[in-house]
C-alpha positions as CSV (number, residue, x, y, z in Angstrom):
1,M,33.6,56.5,-76.8
2,R,37.4,56.7,-75.4
3,R,36.0,58.1,-71.8
4,G,33.6,55.2,-71.8
5,I,36.4,52.3,-72.4
6,I,38.6,54.1,-69.8
7,H,35.5,54.0,-67.3
8,V,35.3,50.2,-68.1
9,I,38.9,49.5,-67.7
10,A,38.9,51.5,-64.3
11,L,36.0,49.4,-63.1
12,F,37.7,46.2,-64.2
13,V,41.0,47.2,-62.3
14,A,38.9,48.1,-59.1
15,F,37.1,44.9,-59.3
16,A,40.4,42.8,-59.9
17,S,42.4,44.7,-57.1
18,L,39.4,43.8,-54.6
19,V,39.7,39.9,-55.9
20,W,43.2,39.8,-55.7
21,A,43.2,41.6,-52.2
22,Q,41.5,38.7,-50.9
23,S,43.5,36.0,-52.2
24,S,45.1,33.7,-49.4
25,T,48.0,34.9,-47.4
26,V,47.9,31.8,-45.2
27,P,51.7,30.8,-45.1
28,A,52.4,27.4,-46.6
29,S,54.6,26.9,-43.3
30,R,51.3,27.0,-41.2
31,L,49.4,24.6,-43.5
32,A,52.1,22.3,-43.2
33,H,51.3,21.8,-39.4
34,L,47.7,20.8,-40.2
35,Q,48.2,17.7,-42.3
36,H,47.7,14.7,-40.1
37,G,45.9,15.6,-36.7
38,V,43.5,14.0,-34.2
39,N,40.8,15.7,-32.1
40,L,41.0,15.6,-28.4
41,S,37.5,15.3,-27.2
42,A,35.7,15.4,-23.7
43,W,38.6,17.3,-22.3
44,F,37.4,20.9,-22.1
45,A,34.0,20.2,-24.2
46,Q,31.5,17.3,-24.1
47,V,32.6,16.3,-20.5
48,Y,30.7,13.0,-19.6
49,D,32.3,13.1,-15.7
50,P,29.4,13.7,-13.6
51,K,31.6,16.3,-11.7
52,G,31.8,18.2,-14.8
53,Y,34.8,20.7,-15.5
54,T,36.9,20.2,-12.5
55,K,40.9,20.3,-11.6
56,E,40.9,16.6,-11.3
57,H,39.2,16.1,-14.7
58,F,41.5,18.7,-16.6
59,E,44.8,17.2,-15.0
60,S,43.9,13.6,-15.6
61,W,41.6,13.2,-18.8
62,T,44.4,13.9,-21.2
63,T,47.9,13.7,-20.0
64,S,51.4,14.3,-21.4
65,A,51.8,10.4,-21.9
66,D,48.5,10.8,-24.3
67,I,50.1,13.8,-26.0
68,A,53.6,11.8,-26.5
69,L,51.6,8.8,-27.9
70,I,49.7,11.2,-30.4
71,K,53.2,12.5,-31.2
72,S,54.7,9.0,-31.7
73,A,52.1,8.1,-34.2
74,G,53.1,10.7,-36.7
75,F,50.4,13.1,-35.9
76,D,51.4,17.1,-36.4
77,H,48.6,18.5,-34.6
78,V,45.6,18.1,-32.5
79,R,42.2,19.9,-32.5
80,L,41.4,21.0,-28.8
81,S,37.4,21.3,-28.3
82,V,36.7,24.1,-25.7
83,N,33.1,24.6,-24.6
84,P,33.0,28.5,-23.8
85,Q,30.1,28.1,-21.3
86,P,31.9,27.1,-18.3
87,I,34.6,30.0,-18.8
88,L,31.5,32.5,-19.3
89,D,30.0,30.9,-16.1
90,A,33.6,31.2,-14.2
91,S,33.9,34.8,-15.2
92,H,30.4,35.7,-13.4
93,H,32.2,34.5,-10.3
94,G,35.4,36.1,-10.8
95,E,37.0,32.6,-11.4
96,S,37.6,32.7,-14.9
97,E,41.5,33.0,-14.6
98,Q,41.6,29.7,-12.8
99,Y,39.8,28.0,-15.6
100,F,42.2,29.6,-18.1
101,G,45.1,28.4,-16.3
102,Y,44.1,24.9,-17.2
103,L,43.8,25.8,-20.6
104,D,47.1,27.5,-20.8
105,S,48.7,24.4,-19.3
106,A,47.0,22.1,-22.0
107,I,48.1,24.4,-24.8
108,K,51.6,24.6,-23.5
109,M,51.9,20.8,-23.1
110,I,50.8,20.4,-26.8
111,L,53.2,23.0,-28.0
112,D,56.0,21.6,-26.0
113,A,55.5,18.3,-27.6
114,G,55.9,19.9,-31.0
115,L,52.2,19.5,-32.1
116,A,50.3,22.6,-33.4
117,V,46.7,23.2,-32.1
118,E,43.3,24.2,-33.4
119,L,41.7,26.0,-30.6
120,D,38.1,24.8,-31.4
121,I,35.1,26.7,-29.9
122,H,32.7,23.8,-29.3
123,P,29.7,24.5,-27.3
124,D,26.5,22.8,-26.7
125,S,23.6,23.3,-29.0
126,D,21.6,25.7,-26.8
127,F,24.6,28.0,-26.7
128,K,24.6,28.1,-30.5
129,E,20.8,28.4,-30.8
130,R,21.3,31.9,-28.9
131,L,23.3,33.1,-31.7
132,N,20.0,33.8,-33.4
133,Q,19.9,36.9,-31.1
134,N,22.0,39.8,-31.9
135,D,22.9,40.7,-28.5
136,F,24.4,37.3,-27.8
137,V,26.4,37.4,-31.1
138,E,27.9,40.7,-29.5
139,R,28.7,39.0,-26.4
140,F,30.4,35.9,-28.2
141,A,32.5,38.4,-30.1
142,D,33.6,39.9,-26.8
143,F,34.4,36.5,-25.4
144,W,36.6,35.8,-28.9
145,R,38.4,39.0,-28.4
146,T,39.3,37.7,-24.7
147,V,40.5,34.3,-26.1
148,A,42.3,35.6,-29.0
149,K,44.2,38.4,-27.3
150,R,45.3,35.8,-24.6
151,Y,46.5,33.4,-27.0
152,S,48.1,35.5,-29.7
153,S,51.2,35.7,-27.8
154,Y,51.7,32.0,-28.2
155,D,53.3,30.7,-31.3
156,R,51.2,31.9,-34.3
157,E,52.7,29.3,-36.6
158,R,51.2,26.6,-34.6
159,V,48.0,28.2,-32.8
160,F,44.8,28.4,-34.9
161,F,41.7,30.0,-33.8
162,E,38.4,28.1,-34.8
163,I,35.5,30.3,-34.8
164,L,32.7,27.8,-34.0
165,N,32.1,24.0,-34.3
166,E,29.2,23.0,-36.4
167,P,27.1,26.2,-36.0
168,E,23.8,24.4,-36.4
169,M,22.6,27.6,-38.0
170,H,19.8,26.7,-40.6
171,D,20.0,30.0,-42.2
172,P,23.2,30.3,-44.3
173,Y,22.8,33.8,-45.0
174,R,22.7,34.8,-41.4
175,W,25.5,32.6,-40.5
176,Y,27.7,34.4,-43.0
177,G,26.9,37.7,-41.1
178,V,27.4,36.2,-37.7
179,E,30.8,34.6,-38.8
180,T,31.9,37.8,-40.4
181,K,31.3,39.5,-36.9
182,L,33.2,36.8,-35.2
183,A,36.1,36.8,-37.3
184,A,36.4,40.6,-37.2
185,A,36.6,40.4,-33.3
186,I,39.1,37.7,-33.5
187,R,41.2,39.5,-36.0
188,Q,41.3,42.6,-33.8
189,A,42.7,41.0,-31.0
190,A,45.1,38.6,-33.0
191,P,46.0,40.5,-36.2
192,A,48.6,37.8,-37.3
193,N,46.9,34.6,-36.3
194,T,45.3,32.4,-38.9
195,I,41.5,31.8,-38.5
196,L,39.5,28.6,-39.2
197,A,36.1,29.2,-40.6
198,P,33.4,26.8,-41.1
199,G,30.1,26.6,-43.1
200,A,26.6,26.9,-41.4
201,S,24.6,24.1,-40.0
202,W,26.7,20.7,-39.3
203,D,29.8,21.7,-41.1
204,N,29.3,19.2,-44.0
205,D,31.0,19.5,-47.2
206,D,27.8,21.0,-48.9
207,D,27.7,23.7,-46.1
208,L,31.1,24.8,-47.1
209,L,30.2,24.8,-50.9
210,F,27.5,27.5,-49.9
211,L,29.9,29.6,-48.0
212,E,31.2,32.9,-49.5
213,P,35.0,33.5,-48.3
214,L,35.3,36.2,-45.8
215,R,37.1,39.5,-46.5
216,D,40.0,38.3,-44.8
217,P,42.9,36.4,-46.6
218,N,44.2,34.8,-43.5
219,V,41.7,32.3,-43.2
220,I,41.7,28.4,-43.7
221,Y,38.2,26.9,-44.4
222,V,37.1,23.8,-42.6
223,F,34.4,21.1,-43.0
224,H,33.6,17.7,-41.6
225,F,33.0,14.4,-43.3
226,Y,31.0,11.6,-42.2
227,E,29.3,10.6,-45.4
228,P,27.2,8.4,-45.6
229,H,25.9,9.1,-41.7
230,I,24.1,5.7,-42.2
231,F,27.4,3.8,-42.1
232,T,29.6,6.0,-39.9
233,H,27.0,6.5,-37.2
234,Q,25.5,3.0,-37.3
235,G,24.5,2.2,-33.7
236,A,24.7,5.5,-32.4
237,T,22.1,6.7,-29.9
238,W,22.1,10.5,-31.0
239,G,21.2,11.9,-34.4
240,A,18.6,9.9,-36.3
241,F,16.7,7.8,-34.0
242,Y,16.9,4.8,-36.4
243,W,20.6,4.6,-36.4
244,H,20.3,2.8,-33.2
245,W,19.1,-0.2,-35.0
246,L,21.8,-0.6,-37.3
247,K,24.5,-3.2,-37.0
248,D,27.2,-4.9,-39.2
249,L,26.4,-2.6,-42.1
250,H,29.4,-2.9,-44.4
251,Y,31.4,-0.8,-46.5
252,P,31.8,-0.6,-49.4
253,S,28.1,-0.8,-49.4
254,D,26.7,-4.2,-50.7
255,P,23.1,-4.5,-51.5
256,K,22.6,-7.9,-50.1
257,N,24.2,-6.9,-46.9
258,T,21.9,-3.7,-46.6
259,A,18.9,-5.8,-47.4
260,E,19.7,-8.1,-44.4
261,V,20.1,-5.2,-42.0
262,A,17.1,-3.4,-43.3
263,A,15.1,-6.4,-42.4
264,I,15.6,-5.4,-38.7
265,V,14.6,-1.7,-38.8
266,P,10.9,-1.5,-37.9
267,D,9.9,1.6,-39.6
268,A,9.5,1.2,-43.6
269,V,10.9,4.6,-44.5
270,H,14.1,4.1,-42.5
271,R,14.2,0.3,-44.1
272,L,14.3,2.3,-47.5
273,D,17.1,4.4,-46.3
274,V,19.2,1.4,-45.6
275,I,18.3,-0.3,-48.9
276,R,19.3,3.1,-50.7
277,Y,22.8,2.8,-49.1
278,G,23.3,-0.4,-50.6
279,R,22.2,0.8,-53.9
280,D,24.1,4.1,-54.0
281,H,27.6,2.2,-54.4
282,W,29.3,3.9,-51.5
283,D,33.1,3.1,-52.1
284,A,36.3,5.1,-52.8
285,S,35.2,6.6,-55.9
286,R,32.1,7.8,-54.3
287,I,33.8,9.4,-51.4
288,E,36.3,10.9,-54.2
289,S,33.4,12.4,-55.7
290,E,32.3,14.2,-52.7
291,I,35.8,15.5,-51.6
292,N,36.5,16.5,-55.3
293,Q,33.5,19.2,-55.1
294,V,35.2,20.7,-51.7
295,A,38.6,20.6,-53.8
296,D,37.1,22.3,-56.8
297,W,35.6,25.2,-54.6
298,A,38.7,26.0,-52.7
299,K,40.6,26.2,-56.0
300,Q,37.9,28.5,-57.6
301,N,38.1,30.7,-54.5
302,S,41.7,30.5,-54.1
303,V,41.6,29.5,-50.3
304,P,43.0,26.7,-48.4
305,V,40.8,24.0,-46.8
306,V,41.1,21.5,-44.1
307,C,38.9,18.8,-43.1
308,N,39.1,18.7,-39.1
309,E,36.6,16.0,-38.5
310,F,35.9,12.6,-40.2
311,G,36.0,9.1,-38.5
312,V,33.5,6.1,-38.0
313,F,31.7,5.2,-34.6
314,R,33.4,2.1,-33.3
315,H,29.9,0.2,-33.5
316,A,30.8,-0.8,-37.1
317,Q,33.0,-3.8,-38.1
318,P,36.8,-2.9,-37.6
319,S,37.7,-3.8,-41.0
320,D,34.6,-1.9,-42.8
321,R,35.5,1.0,-40.6
322,N,39.1,1.1,-41.2
323,A,38.6,0.8,-44.9
324,W,36.4,3.9,-44.8
325,I,39.1,5.9,-43.0
326,R,41.7,4.6,-45.4
327,D,39.4,5.9,-48.4
328,T,38.6,9.1,-46.9
329,R,42.3,9.8,-45.8
330,A,43.4,8.9,-49.2
331,S,41.0,11.1,-51.2
332,L,41.6,14.1,-48.9
333,E,45.5,13.6,-49.5
334,H,45.0,13.3,-53.1
335,H,43.7,16.8,-53.1
336,G,46.3,18.2,-50.7
337,I,43.5,18.6,-48.0
338,G,44.9,18.4,-44.4
339,W,42.9,16.5,-41.9
340,A,42.1,15.7,-38.2
341,M,40.3,12.4,-37.4
342,W,37.5,12.3,-34.6
343,D,38.7,11.4,-32.3
344,Y,41.6,10.3,-29.9
345,S,40.3,7.9,-27.3
346,D,36.5,8.3,-27.4
347,S,33.7,6.2,-29.3
348,F,35.4,6.9,-32.7
349,G,38.9,6.7,-31.1
350,V,42.3,6.1,-32.9
351,A,43.3,4.9,-29.4
352,I,41.6,2.1,-27.3
353,K,42.2,0.5,-23.7
354,K,44.2,-2.6,-23.5
355,D,45.0,-4.0,-20.0
356,G,44.2,-0.8,-18.4
357,K,46.3,1.2,-20.6
358,T,45.6,3.6,-23.6
359,V,47.2,2.4,-26.7
360,L,47.1,3.1,-30.4
361,D,44.8,0.9,-32.5
362,E,47.5,-0.3,-35.0
363,E,45.1,-1.2,-37.7
364,T,43.3,2.3,-37.5
365,V,46.8,4.1,-37.4
366,K,47.8,2.2,-40.7
367,A,44.5,3.4,-42.3
368,L,45.4,6.9,-41.7
369,G,48.8,6.2,-43.5
370,L,50.8,6.5,-40.3
371,M,53.2,4.3,-38.3
372,A,52.0,2.9,-35.0
373,H,54.9,2.6,-32.4
């Protein structure tokens, strides 16, 4: 009997040691750098310039003046999206060092301004599709070793490595295995840097809730929040086809307004989607109920989380757009969750063009709880 009790105690101690060993070791000083951020899109990923990833594009798309404007608004970090394919293509021709040179300059410019940077590996969908092949996972892991080793010598308090943007992997069990492999490759090359880990599929809050924390204590878990997409992506020509029909859909949602908008949607099923948005009472408390689930998951697993994408396509009415941004930001901050808005100056932007110059949208900056200068 006594021997059995001792055996049970030994098993409990072993299990508790395993759990405690995996508790987060992310320094509070690093989390403090990821409180109020903005995404730098269409610079090193999703490039719309027909000439593509060129020297001229890298040097003109985002400049030191843009970075200074971001800093002046009160942002403390940026999320820098990087498409890995052009780097891999350049390496086949022995030109990867030139490409890395542009990226080095961009990261240095950001750090010199006193901002932190999330280095977000942000490929196109076809690249992510190939992660269903084991040999491509190996190649991607090797790519990450190269990147992590190169930037591990930078300020580790302010340089964060994000494994992959929106993995689009519909088998979450496979994604957990792939992510574990990629995280191990990063850790091998950068023993002290903090890793950012997403859930599967589109990085939504429910993707994160499914995820088991990695066996690495120096990890921050990230998610994106655009709920409900029918409002945040109204007018968009990507994603659900019927979104492009939507116009002047209000937030908070209102049954009368949604009935009017639904009338212009030709397909009955999607008309019903619009009507449901009005009946679901999307407002600050509805958003809070979603964010609260993420906060509970983080607390139960003793890990930190950051929302590094949220925003509204500028097709929405400005007052509705800013109300949603304000409510989402307030809910995240209520739970102590840092955030990064999507994006700086593109179609979801916190900055706009005025008289040929890039300026901050003061109402959006206020919705973010920051001060426009």
